[in-house]
PyMOL Python script that loads the backbone (N, CA, C, O; Angstrom):
from pymol import cmd

cmd.read_pdbstr("""\
ATOM      1  N   MET A   1      71.795 148.843-186.056  1.00  0.00           N
ATOM      2  CA  MET A   1      70.865 149.649-186.801  1.00  0.00           C
ATOM      3  C   MET A   1      71.573 150.186-188.038  1.00  0.00           C
ATOM      4  O   MET A   1      72.706 150.661-187.960  1.00  0.00           O
ATOM      5  N   THR A   2      70.906 150.108-189.159  1.00  0.00           N
ATOM      6  CA  THR A   2      71.434 150.674-190.392  1.00  0.00           C
ATOM      7  C   THR A   2      70.957 152.110-190.492  1.00  0.00           C
ATOM      8  O   THR A   2      69.753 152.362-190.454  1.00  0.00           O
ATOM      9  N   GLU A   3      71.856 153.035-190.615  1.00  0.00           N
ATOM     10  CA  GLU A   3      71.463 154.433-190.756  1.00  0.00           C
ATOM     11  C   GLU A   3      71.825 154.875-192.157  1.00  0.00           C
ATOM     12  O   GLU A   3      72.957 155.275-192.429  1.00  0.00           O
ATOM     13  N   SER A   4      70.862 154.799-193.024  1.00  0.00           N
ATOM     14  CA  SER A   4      71.064 155.164-194.419  1.00  0.00           C
ATOM     15  C   SER A   4      71.070 156.671-194.560  1.00  0.00           C
ATOM     16  O   SER A   4      70.293 157.359-193.898  1.00  0.00           O
ATOM     17  N   PRO A   5      71.937 157.193-195.414  1.00  0.00           N
ATOM     18  CA  PRO A   5      71.917 158.629-195.644  1.00  0.00           C
ATOM     19  C   PRO A   5      70.654 159.054-196.384  1.00  0.00           C
ATOM     20  O   PRO A   5      70.321 160.239-196.391  1.00  0.00           O
ATOM     21  N   ASP A   6      69.943 158.113-197.008  1.00  0.00           N
ATOM     22  CA  ASP A   6      68.739 158.436-197.754  1.00  0.00           C
ATOM     23  C   ASP A   6      67.642 157.416-197.448  1.00  0.00           C
ATOM     24  O   ASP A   6      67.508 156.415-198.152  1.00  0.00           O
ATOM     25  N   PRO A   7      66.860 157.669-196.400  1.00  0.00           N
ATOM     26  CA  PRO A   7      65.800 156.729-196.039  1.00  0.00           C
ATOM     27  C   PRO A   7      64.795 156.506-197.170  1.00  0.00           C
ATOM     28  O   PRO A   7      64.221 155.422-197.280  1.00  0.00           O
ATOM     29  N   GLU A   8      64.581 157.504-197.997  1.00  0.00           N
ATOM     30  CA  GLU A   8      63.648 157.344-199.121  1.00  0.00           C
ATOM     31  C   GLU A   8      64.086 156.197-200.026  1.00  0.00           C
ATOM     32  O   GLU A   8      63.272 155.364-200.424  1.00  0.00           O
ATOM     33  N   ARG A   9      65.389 156.160-200.350  1.00  0.00           N
ATOM     34  CA  ARG A   9      65.897 155.096-201.226  1.00  0.00           C
ATOM     35  C   ARG A   9      65.869 153.740-200.518  1.00  0.00           C
ATOM     36  O   ARG A   9      65.604 152.714-201.145  1.00  0.00           O
ATOM     37  N   THR A  10      66.141 153.739-199.216  1.00  0.00           N
ATOM     38  CA  THR A  10      66.115 152.488-198.467  1.00  0.00           C
ATOM     39  C   THR A  10      64.707 151.904-198.451  1.00  0.00           C
ATOM     40  O   THR A  10      64.528 150.704-198.655  1.00  0.00           O
ATOM     41  N   ILE A  11      63.713 152.749-198.210  1.00  0.00           N
ATOM     42  CA  ILE A  11      62.328 152.278-198.202  1.00  0.00           C
ATOM     43  C   ILE A  11      61.922 151.819-199.598  1.00  0.00           C
ATOM     44  O   ILE A  11      61.234 150.807-199.739  1.00  0.00           O
ATOM     45  N   ALA A  12      62.336 152.545-200.625  1.00  0.00           N
ATOM     46  CA  ALA A  12      62.040 152.129-202.004  1.00  0.00           C
ATOM     47  C   ALA A  12      62.670 150.769-202.293  1.00  0.00           C
ATOM     48  O   ALA A  12      62.065 149.929-202.959  1.00  0.00           O
ATOM     49  N   LYS A  13      63.881 150.556-201.792  1.00  0.00           N
ATOM     50  CA  LYS A  13      64.569 149.273-201.994  1.00  0.00           C
ATOM     51  C   LYS A  13      63.825 148.148-201.285  1.00  0.00           C
ATOM     52  O   LYS A  13      63.657 147.064-201.844  1.00  0.00           O
ATOM     53  N   ILE A  14      63.382 148.399-200.063  1.00  0.00           N
ATOM     54  CA  ILE A  14      62.626 147.398-199.307  1.00  0.00           C
ATOM     55  C   ILE A  14      61.358 147.018-200.069  1.00  0.00           C
ATOM     56  O   ILE A  14      61.054 145.837-200.237  1.00  0.00           O
ATOM     57  N   ILE A  15      60.629 148.023-200.525  1.00  0.00           N
ATOM     58  CA  ILE A  15      59.391 147.765-201.262  1.00  0.00           C
ATOM     59  C   ILE A  15      59.694 147.021-202.555  1.00  0.00           C
ATOM     60  O   ILE A  15      59.019 146.049-202.894  1.00  0.00           O
ATOM     61  N   GLY A  16      60.705 147.479-203.267  1.00  0.00           N
ATOM     62  CA  GLY A  16      61.073 146.838-204.525  1.00  0.00           C
ATOM     63  C   GLY A  16      61.424 145.376-204.349  1.00  0.00           C
ATOM     64  O   GLY A  16      60.989 144.525-205.125  1.00  0.00           O
ATOM     65  N   GLU A  17      62.217 145.086-203.322  1.00  0.00           N
ATOM     66  CA  GLU A  17      62.632 143.703-203.072  1.00  0.00           C
ATOM     67  C   GLU A  17      61.450 142.820-202.680  1.00  0.00           C
ATOM     68  O   GLU A  17      61.355 141.672-203.112  1.00  0.00           O
ATOM     69  N   GLN A  18      60.556 143.361-201.862  1.00  0.00           N
ATOM     70  CA  GLN A  18      59.440 142.541-201.388  1.00  0.00           C
ATOM     71  C   GLN A  18      58.372 142.331-202.453  1.00  0.00           C
ATOM     72  O   GLN A  18      57.677 141.315-202.444  1.00  0.00           O
ATOM     73  N   LEU A  19      58.239 143.287-203.370  1.00  0.00           N
ATOM     74  CA  LEU A  19      57.152 143.206-204.348  1.00  0.00           C
ATOM     75  C   LEU A  19      57.620 142.967-205.771  1.00  0.00           C
ATOM     76  O   LEU A  19      56.798 142.823-206.676  1.00  0.00           O
ATOM     77  N   GLY A  20      58.934 142.922-205.982  1.00  0.00           N
ATOM     78  CA  GLY A  20      59.446 142.677-207.320  1.00  0.00           C
ATOM     79  C   GLY A  20      59.351 143.869-208.251  1.00  0.00           C
ATOM     80  O   GLY A  20      59.150 143.707-209.454  1.00  0.00           O
ATOM     81  N   HIS A  21      59.496 145.077-207.698  1.00  0.00           N
ATOM     82  CA  HIS A  21      59.485 146.300-208.501  1.00  0.00           C
ATOM     83  C   HIS A  21      60.886 146.908-208.528  1.00  0.00           C
ATOM     84  O   HIS A  21      61.699 146.658-207.639  1.00  0.00           O
ATOM     85  N   ASP A  22      61.153 147.696-209.545  1.00  0.00           N
ATOM     86  CA  ASP A  22      62.424 148.404-209.661  1.00  0.00           C
ATOM     87  C   ASP A  22      62.435 149.558-208.661  1.00  0.00           C
ATOM     88  O   ASP A  22      61.655 150.498-208.812  1.00  0.00           O
ATOM     89  N   PRO A  23      63.304 149.512-207.634  1.00  0.00           N
ATOM     90  CA  PRO A  23      63.343 150.579-206.629  1.00  0.00           C
ATOM     91  C   PRO A  23      63.612 151.961-207.226  1.00  0.00           C
ATOM     92  O   PRO A  23      63.182 152.973-206.671  1.00  0.00           O
ATOM     93  N   GLU A  24      64.318 152.004-208.348  1.00  0.00           N
ATOM     94  CA  GLU A  24      64.632 153.293-208.970  1.00  0.00           C
ATOM     95  C   GLU A  24      63.390 153.987-209.518  1.00  0.00           C
ATOM     96  O   GLU A  24      63.404 155.196-209.749  1.00  0.00           O
ATOM     97  N   LYS A  25      62.324 153.231-209.726  1.00  0.00           N
ATOM     98  CA  LYS A  25      61.086 153.808-210.255  1.00  0.00           C
ATOM     99  C   LYS A  25      60.086 154.139-209.155  1.00  0.00           C
ATOM    100  O   LYS A  25      58.993 154.635-209.429  1.00  0.00           O
ATOM    101  N   ILE A  26      60.462 153.863-207.912  1.00  0.00           N
ATOM    102  CA  ILE A  26      59.588 154.125-206.775  1.00  0.00           C
ATOM    103  C   ILE A  26      59.980 155.464-206.161  1.00  0.00           C
ATOM    104  O   ILE A  26      61.126 155.661-205.756  1.00  0.00           O
ATOM    105  N   THR A  27      59.013 156.385-206.094  1.00  0.00           N
ATOM    106  CA  THR A  27      59.242 157.709-205.515  1.00  0.00           C
ATOM    107  C   THR A  27      58.298 157.914-204.336  1.00  0.00           C
ATOM    108  O   THR A  27      57.453 157.064-204.054  1.00  0.00           O
ATOM    109  N   THR A  28      58.442 159.033-203.659  1.00  0.00           N
ATOM    110  CA  THR A  28      57.552 159.327-202.535  1.00  0.00           C
ATOM    111  C   THR A  28      56.114 159.523-203.001  1.00  0.00           C
ATOM    112  O   THR A  28      55.185 159.371-202.208  1.00  0.00           O
ATOM    113  N   GLN A  29      55.917 159.855-204.264  1.00  0.00           N
ATOM    114  CA  GLN A  29      54.569 160.047-204.794  1.00  0.00           C
ATOM    115  C   GLN A  29      53.932 158.742-205.277  1.00  0.00           C
ATOM    116  O   GLN A  29      52.737 158.716-205.571  1.00  0.00           O
ATOM    117  N   THR A  30      54.701 157.673-205.363  1.00  0.00           N
ATOM    118  CA  THR A  30      54.173 156.394-205.826  1.00  0.00           C
ATOM    119  C   THR A  30      53.130 155.888-204.835  1.00  0.00           C
ATOM    120  O   THR A  30      53.391 155.797-203.635  1.00  0.00           O
ATOM    121  N   THR A  31      51.943 155.561-205.351  1.00  0.00           N
ATOM    122  CA  THR A  31      50.904 155.046-204.459  1.00  0.00           C
ATOM    123  C   THR A  31      51.122 153.559-204.212  1.00  0.00           C
ATOM    124  O   THR A  31      51.621 152.830-205.069  1.00  0.00           O
ATOM    125  N   LEU A  32      50.738 153.141-203.033  1.00  0.00           N
ATOM    126  CA  LEU A  32      50.852 151.727-202.700  1.00  0.00           C
ATOM    127  C   LEU A  32      49.892 150.906-203.562  1.00  0.00           C
ATOM    128  O   LEU A  32      50.193 149.766-203.914  1.00  0.00           O
ATOM    129  N   ASP A  33      48.738 151.483-203.902  1.00  0.00           N
ATOM    130  CA  ASP A  33      47.797 150.798-204.795  1.00  0.00           C
ATOM    131  C   ASP A  33      48.429 150.511-206.146  1.00  0.00           C
ATOM    132  O   ASP A  33      48.249 149.428-206.703  1.00  0.00           O
ATOM    133  N   SER A  34      49.174 151.486-206.679  1.00  0.00           N
ATOM    134  CA  SER A  34      49.785 151.286-207.996  1.00  0.00           C
ATOM    135  C   SER A  34      50.849 150.189-207.968  1.00  0.00           C
ATOM    136  O   SER A  34      51.181 149.612-209.003  1.00  0.00           O
ATOM    137  N   LEU A  35      51.377 149.908-206.780  1.00  0.00           N
ATOM    138  CA  LEU A  35      52.365 148.839-206.619  1.00  0.00           C
ATOM    139  C   LEU A  35      51.697 147.502-206.290  1.00  0.00           C
ATOM    140  O   LEU A  35      52.358 146.466-206.227  1.00  0.00           O
ATOM    141  N   GLY A  36      50.382 147.539-206.081  1.00  0.00           N
ATOM    142  CA  GLY A  36      49.655 146.314-205.761  1.00  0.00           C
ATOM    143  C   GLY A  36      49.810 145.863-204.326  1.00  0.00           C
ATOM    144  O   GLY A  36      49.671 144.676-204.032  1.00  0.00           O
ATOM    145  N   VAL A  37      50.099 146.800-203.416  1.00  0.00           N
ATOM    146  CA  VAL A  37      50.320 146.456-202.010  1.00  0.00           C
ATOM    147  C   VAL A  37      48.980 146.164-201.333  1.00  0.00           C
ATOM    148  O   VAL A  37      48.074 146.998-201.344  1.00  0.00           O
ATOM    149  N   ASN A  38      48.867 144.976-200.746  1.00  0.00           N
ATOM    150  CA  ASN A  38      47.682 144.676-199.942  1.00  0.00           C
ATOM    151  C   ASN A  38      48.022 144.888-198.465  1.00  0.00           C
ATOM    152  O   ASN A  38      49.161 145.212-198.128  1.00  0.00           O
ATOM    153  N   SER A  39      47.044 144.706-197.594  1.00  0.00           N
ATOM    154  CA  SER A  39      47.259 145.021-196.177  1.00  0.00           C
ATOM    155  C   SER A  39      48.329 144.132-195.542  1.00  0.00           C
ATOM    156  O   SER A  39      49.104 144.605-194.711  1.00  0.00           O
ATOM    157  N   LEU A  40      48.383 142.869-195.916  1.00  0.00           N
ATOM    158  CA  LEU A  40      49.411 141.980-195.369  1.00  0.00           C
ATOM    159  C   LEU A  40      50.801 142.418-195.827  1.00  0.00           C
ATOM    160  O   LEU A  40      51.740 142.450-195.031  1.00  0.00           O
ATOM    161  N   GLU A  41      50.927 142.751-197.099  1.00  0.00           N
ATOM    162  CA  GLU A  41      52.223 143.211-197.614  1.00  0.00           C
ATOM    163  C   GLU A  41      52.645 144.514-196.948  1.00  0.00           C
ATOM    164  O   GLU A  41      53.831 144.726-196.698  1.00  0.00           O
ATOM    165  N   LEU A  42      51.683 145.390-196.658  1.00  0.00           N
ATOM    166  CA  LEU A  42      52.011 146.638-195.973  1.00  0.00           C
ATOM    167  C   LEU A  42      52.593 146.345-194.596  1.00  0.00           C
ATOM    168  O   LEU A  42      53.589 146.949-194.199  1.00  0.00           O
ATOM    169  N   VAL A  43      51.979 145.428-193.873  1.00  0.00           N
ATOM    170  CA  VAL A  43      52.500 145.054-192.550  1.00  0.00           C
ATOM    171  C   VAL A  43      53.905 144.470-192.684  1.00  0.00           C
ATOM    172  O   VAL A  43      54.783 144.783-191.879  1.00  0.00           O
ATOM    173  N   GLU A  44      54.125 143.625-193.692  1.00  0.00           N
ATOM    174  CA  GLU A  44      55.452 143.041-193.902  1.00  0.00           C
ATOM    175  C   GLU A  44      56.486 144.117-194.241  1.00  0.00           C
ATOM    176  O   GLU A  44      57.624 144.050-193.775  1.00  0.00           O
ATOM    177  N   ILE A  45      56.101 145.094-195.040  1.00  0.00           N
ATOM    178  CA  ILE A  45      57.007 146.197-195.378  1.00  0.00           C
ATOM    179  C   ILE A  45      57.358 146.980-194.119  1.00  0.00           C
ATOM    180  O   ILE A  45      58.522 147.305-193.884  1.00  0.00           O
ATOM    181  N   ILE A  46      56.349 147.279-193.313  1.00  0.00           N
ATOM    182  CA  ILE A  46      56.583 148.031-192.076  1.00  0.00           C
ATOM    183  C   ILE A  46      57.491 147.235-191.137  1.00  0.00           C
ATOM    184  O   ILE A  46      58.374 147.811-190.500  1.00  0.00           O
ATOM    185  N   MET A  47      57.287 145.930-191.046  1.00  0.00           N
ATOM    186  CA  MET A  47      58.148 145.098-190.194  1.00  0.00           C
ATOM    187  C   MET A  47      59.592 145.112-190.692  1.00  0.00           C
ATOM    188  O   MET A  47      60.524 145.121-189.889  1.00  0.00           O
ATOM    189  N   THR A  48      59.780 145.113-191.997  1.00  0.00           N
ATOM    190  CA  THR A  48      61.136 145.166-192.550  1.00  0.00           C
ATOM    191  C   THR A  48      61.779 146.514-192.255  1.00  0.00           C
ATOM    192  O   THR A  48      62.969 146.581-191.946  1.00  0.00           O
ATOM    193  N   ILE A  49      60.999 147.589-192.349  1.00  0.00           N
ATOM    194  CA  ILE A  49      61.516 148.923-191.999  1.00  0.00           C
ATOM    195  C   ILE A  49      61.934 148.933-190.529  1.00  0.00           C
ATOM    196  O   ILE A  49      62.986 149.471-190.184  1.00  0.00           O
ATOM    197  N   GLU A  50      61.113 148.339-189.667  1.00  0.00           N
ATOM    198  CA  GLU A  50      61.463 148.257-188.242  1.00  0.00           C
ATOM    199  C   GLU A  50      62.795 147.533-188.047  1.00  0.00           C
ATOM    200  O   GLU A  50      63.651 147.989-187.289  1.00  0.00           O
ATOM    201  N   GLU A  51      62.960 146.415-188.727  1.00  0.00           N
ATOM    202  CA  GLU A  51      64.210 145.653-188.609  1.00  0.00           C
ATOM    203  C   GLU A  51      65.396 146.436-189.157  1.00  0.00           C
ATOM    204  O   GLU A  51      66.463 146.463-188.543  1.00  0.00           O
ATOM    205  N   GLU A  52      65.213 147.069-190.305  1.00  0.00           N
ATOM    206  CA  GLU A  52      66.299 147.810-190.956  1.00  0.00           C
ATOM    207  C   GLU A  52      66.821 148.934-190.070  1.00  0.00           C
ATOM    208  O   GLU A  52      68.026 149.180-190.016  1.00  0.00           O
ATOM    209  N   TYR A  53      65.915 149.612-189.377  1.00  0.00           N
ATOM    210  CA  TYR A  53      66.294 150.780-188.584  1.00  0.00           C
ATOM    211  C   TYR A  53      66.274 150.529-187.081  1.00  0.00           C
ATOM    212  O   TYR A  53      66.524 151.447-186.300  1.00  0.00           O
ATOM    213  N   ASP A  54      65.979 149.290-186.663  1.00  0.00           N
ATOM    214  CA  ASP A  54      65.929 148.953-185.244  1.00  0.00           C
ATOM    215  C   ASP A  54      65.017 149.916-184.490  1.00  0.00           C
ATOM    216  O   ASP A  54      65.401 150.521-183.489  1.00  0.00           O
ATOM    217  N   ILE A  55      63.792 150.033-185.010  1.00  0.00           N
ATOM    218  CA  ILE A  55      62.779 150.869-184.381  1.00  0.00           C
ATOM    219  C   ILE A  55      61.536 150.026-184.167  1.00  0.00           C
ATOM    220  O   ILE A  55      61.415 148.931-184.715  1.00  0.00           O
ATOM    221  N   ALA A  56      60.619 150.539-183.373  1.00  0.00           N
ATOM    222  CA  ALA A  56      59.319 149.894-183.184  1.00  0.00           C
ATOM    223  C   ALA A  56      58.247 150.893-183.589  1.00  0.00           C
ATOM    224  O   ALA A  56      58.177 152.005-183.067  1.00  0.00           O
ATOM    225  N   ILE A  57      57.421 150.472-184.522  1.00  0.00           N
ATOM    226  CA  ILE A  57      56.323 151.324-184.965  1.00  0.00           C
ATOM    227  C   ILE A  57      55.081 150.871-184.220  1.00  0.00           C
ATOM    228  O   ILE A  57      54.713 149.698-184.261  1.00  0.00           O
ATOM    229  N   ASP A  58      54.446 151.798-183.547  1.00  0.00           N
ATOM    230  CA  ASP A  58      53.279 151.537-182.716  1.00  0.00           C
ATOM    231  C   ASP A  58      52.171 150.862-183.526  1.00  0.00           C
ATOM    232  O   ASP A  58      51.846 151.304-184.628  1.00  0.00           O
ATOM    233  N   ILE A  59      51.597 149.799-182.980  1.00  0.00           N
ATOM    234  CA  ILE A  59      50.558 149.047-183.679  1.00  0.00           C
ATOM    235  C   ILE A  59      49.339 149.913-183.974  1.00  0.00           C
ATOM    236  O   ILE A  59      48.675 149.716-184.992  1.00  0.00           O
ATOM    237  N   ASP A  60      49.036 150.870-183.094  1.00  0.00           N
ATOM    238  CA  ASP A  60      47.910 151.767-183.358  1.00  0.00           C
ATOM    239  C   ASP A  60      48.176 152.628-184.580  1.00  0.00           C
ATOM    240  O   ASP A  60      47.258 152.959-185.330  1.00  0.00           O
ATOM    241  N   THR A  61      49.425 152.985-184.775  1.00  0.00           N
ATOM    242  CA  THR A  61      49.805 153.753-185.957  1.00  0.00           C
ATOM    243  C   THR A  61      49.618 152.907-187.203  1.00  0.00           C
ATOM    244  O   THR A  61      49.119 153.389-188.220  1.00  0.00           O
ATOM    245  N   VAL A  62      50.014 151.661-187.125  1.00  0.00           N
ATOM    246  CA  VAL A  62      49.859 150.751-188.259  1.00  0.00           C
ATOM    247  C   VAL A  62      48.381 150.488-188.509  1.00  0.00           C
ATOM    248  O   VAL A  62      47.960 150.350-189.657  1.00  0.00           O
ATOM    249  N   SER A  63      47.589 150.416-187.442  1.00  0.00           N
ATOM    250  CA  SER A  63      46.154 150.193-187.595  1.00  0.00           C
ATOM    251  C   SER A  63      45.489 151.333-188.344  1.00  0.00           C
ATOM    252  O   SER A  63      44.425 151.160-188.937  1.00  0.00           O
ATOM    253  N   ALA A  64      46.111 152.481-188.317  1.00  0.00           N
ATOM    254  CA  ALA A  64      45.594 153.633-189.052  1.00  0.00           C
ATOM    255  C   ALA A  64      46.119 153.612-190.480  1.00  0.00           C
ATOM    256  O   ALA A  64      46.319 154.662-191.091  1.00  0.00           O
ATOM    257  N   ALA A  65      46.339 152.423-191.003  1.00  0.00           N
ATOM    258  CA  ALA A  65      46.954 152.257-192.319  1.00  0.00           C
ATOM    259  C   ALA A  65      46.144 152.887-193.438  1.00  0.00           C
ATOM    260  O   ALA A  65      46.658 153.077-194.540  1.00  0.00           O
ATOM    261  N   ASP A  66      44.891 153.213-193.174  1.00  0.00           N
ATOM    262  CA  ASP A  66      44.096 153.900-194.191  1.00  0.00           C
ATOM    263  C   ASP A  66      44.754 155.210-194.590  1.00  0.00           C
ATOM    264  O   ASP A  66      44.554 155.695-195.704  1.00  0.00           O
ATOM    265  N   SER A  67      45.536 155.784-193.686  1.00  0.00           N
ATOM    266  CA  SER A  67      46.198 157.052-193.990  1.00  0.00           C
ATOM    267  C   SER A  67      47.511 156.845-194.741  1.00  0.00           C
ATOM    268  O   SER A  67      48.112 157.812-195.209  1.00  0.00           O
ATOM    269  N   ILE A  68      47.961 155.605-194.860  1.00  0.00           N
ATOM    270  CA  ILE A  68      49.206 155.304-195.565  1.00  0.00           C
ATOM    271  C   ILE A  68      48.849 154.919-196.997  1.00  0.00           C
ATOM    272  O   ILE A  68      48.492 153.776-197.282  1.00  0.00           O
ATOM    273  N   LYS A  69      48.954 155.892-197.881  1.00  0.00           N
ATOM    274  CA  LYS A  69      48.551 155.677-199.275  1.00  0.00           C
ATOM    275  C   LYS A  69      49.720 155.722-200.254  1.00  0.00           C
ATOM    276  O   LYS A  69      49.630 155.175-201.354  1.00  0.00           O
ATOM    277  N   THR A  70      50.812 156.369-199.861  1.00  0.00           N
ATOM    278  CA  THR A  70      51.955 156.526-200.760  1.00  0.00           C
ATOM    279  C   THR A  70      53.243 156.095-200.061  1.00  0.00           C
ATOM    280  O   THR A  70      53.277 155.891-198.848  1.00  0.00           O
ATOM    281  N   VAL A  71      54.285 155.963-200.853  1.00  0.00           N
ATOM    282  CA  VAL A  71      55.608 155.678-200.298  1.00  0.00           C
ATOM    283  C   VAL A  71      56.023 156.835-199.390  1.00  0.00           C
ATOM    284  O   VAL A  71      56.682 156.623-198.372  1.00  0.00           O
ATOM    285  N   GLY A  72      55.642 158.045-199.755  1.00  0.00           N
ATOM    286  CA  GLY A  72      55.937 159.211-198.920  1.00  0.00           C
ATOM    287  C   GLY A  72      55.285 159.112-197.553  1.00  0.00           C
ATOM    288  O   GLY A  72      55.873 159.520-196.551  1.00  0.00           O
ATOM    289  N   ASP A  73      54.069 158.569-197.504  1.00  0.00           N
ATOM    290  CA  ASP A  73      53.405 158.366-196.212  1.00  0.00           C
ATOM    291  C   ASP A  73      54.197 157.382-195.348  1.00  0.00           C
ATOM    292  O   ASP A  73      54.334 157.579-194.141  1.00  0.00           O
ATOM    293  N   LEU A  74      54.714 156.327-195.973  1.00  0.00           N
ATOM    294  CA  LEU A  74      55.562 155.374-195.237  1.00  0.00           C
ATOM    295  C   LEU A  74      56.827 156.052-194.731  1.00  0.00           C
ATOM    296  O   LEU A  74      57.257 155.820-193.601  1.00  0.00           O
ATOM    297  N   LEU A  75      57.415 156.886-195.570  1.00  0.00           N
ATOM    298  CA  LEU A  75      58.624 157.611-195.184  1.00  0.00           C
ATOM    299  C   LEU A  75      58.335 158.521-193.992  1.00  0.00           C
ATOM    300  O   LEU A  75      59.118 158.572-193.044  1.00  0.00           O
ATOM    301  N   GLU A  76      57.216 159.235-194.040  1.00  0.00           N
ATOM    302  CA  GLU A  76      56.853 160.123-192.927  1.00  0.00           C
ATOM    303  C   GLU A  76      56.607 159.327-191.649  1.00  0.00           C
ATOM    304  O   GLU A  76      56.983 159.762-190.561  1.00  0.00           O
ATOM    305  N   LEU A  77      55.978 158.165-191.781  1.00  0.00           N
ATOM    306  CA  LEU A  77      55.778 157.298-190.619  1.00  0.00           C
ATOM    307  C   LEU A  77      57.128 156.907-190.022  1.00  0.00           C
ATOM    308  O   LEU A  77      57.319 156.972-188.807  1.00  0.00           O
ATOM    309  N   GLY A  78      58.051 156.507-190.873  1.00  0.00           N
ATOM    310  CA  GLY A  78      59.389 156.148-190.405  1.00  0.00           C
ATOM    311  C   GLY A  78      60.103 157.316-189.751  1.00  0.00           C
ATOM    312  O   GLY A  78      60.730 157.162-188.703  1.00  0.00           O
ATOM    313  N   LYS A  79      60.008 158.484-190.372  1.00  0.00           N
ATOM    314  CA  LYS A  79      60.657 159.674-189.799  1.00  0.00           C
ATOM    315  C   LYS A  79      60.066 160.012-188.439  1.00  0.00           C
ATOM    316  O   LYS A  79      60.785 160.456-187.544  1.00  0.00           O
ATOM    317  N   SER A  80      58.758 159.805-188.275  1.00  0.00           N
ATOM    318  CA  SER A  80      58.134 160.095-186.982  1.00  0.00           C
ATOM    319  C   SER A  80      58.639 159.141-185.898  1.00  0.00           C
ATOM    320  O   SER A  80      58.517 159.421-184.706  1.00  0.00           O
ATOM    321  N   MET A  81      59.205 158.014-186.327  1.00  0.00           N
ATOM    322  CA  MET A  81      59.763 157.036-185.391  1.00  0.00           C
ATOM    323  C   MET A  81      61.281 157.159-185.272  1.00  0.00           C
ATOM    324  O   MET A  81      61.915 156.386-184.554  1.00  0.00           O
ATOM    325  N   GLY A  82      61.865 158.131-185.978  1.00  0.00           N
ATOM    326  CA  GLY A  82      63.280 158.407-185.776  1.00  0.00           C
ATOM    327  C   GLY A  82      64.232 158.050-186.897  1.00  0.00           C
ATOM    328  O   GLY A  82      65.431 158.291-186.761  1.00  0.00           O
ATOM    329  N   ILE A  83      63.754 157.479-188.012  1.00  0.00           N
ATOM    330  CA  ILE A  83      64.718 157.148-189.065  1.00  0.00           C
ATOM    331  C   ILE A  83      65.169 158.419-189.774  1.00  0.00           C
ATOM    332  O   ILE A  83      64.404 159.368-189.949  1.00  0.00           O
ATOM    333  N   GLY A  84      66.411 158.403-190.167  1.00  0.00           N
ATOM    334  CA  GLY A  84      66.963 159.531-190.905  1.00  0.00           C
ATOM    335  C   GLY A  84      67.305 160.738-190.060  1.00  0.00           C
ATOM    336  O   GLY A  84      67.563 161.818-190.592  1.00  0.00           O
ATOM    337  N   THR A  85      67.311 160.564-188.729  1.00  0.00           N
ATOM    338  CA  THR A  85      67.575 161.705-187.858  1.00  0.00           C
ATOM    339  C   THR A  85      68.992 161.721-187.311  1.00  0.00           C
ATOM    340  O   THR A  85      69.386 162.669-186.632  1.00  0.00           O
ATOM    341  N   GLN A  86      69.770 160.663-187.606  1.00  0.00           N
ATOM    342  CA  GLN A  86      71.127 160.621-187.053  1.00  0.00           C
ATOM    343  C   GLN A  86      72.143 160.881-188.118  1.00  0.00           C
ATOM    344  O   GLN A  86      73.342 160.885-187.839  1.00  0.00           O
TER     345      GLN A  86
END
""", "prot")
cmd.dss("prot")
cmd.show_as("cartoon", "prot")
cmd.util.cbc("prot")
cmd.orient("prot")
């Protein structure tokens, strides 16, 4: 498991790499819509976060993706699953 001292930057890097955006310009306030994230890409991002942190995000939580609108929402989802706590 990779335990980054800054999960926000790690998630920004994951999103940047998968979507071709500059991670330095991605903040917790950045909306997924503004990045052009579709539902399939969101699932792929979440799967990469799971792999990066060796966690499992509940499928019911992912199904509630309507509530995931910003990078900050993704970060909070990750924190609820234990990233950034060690």
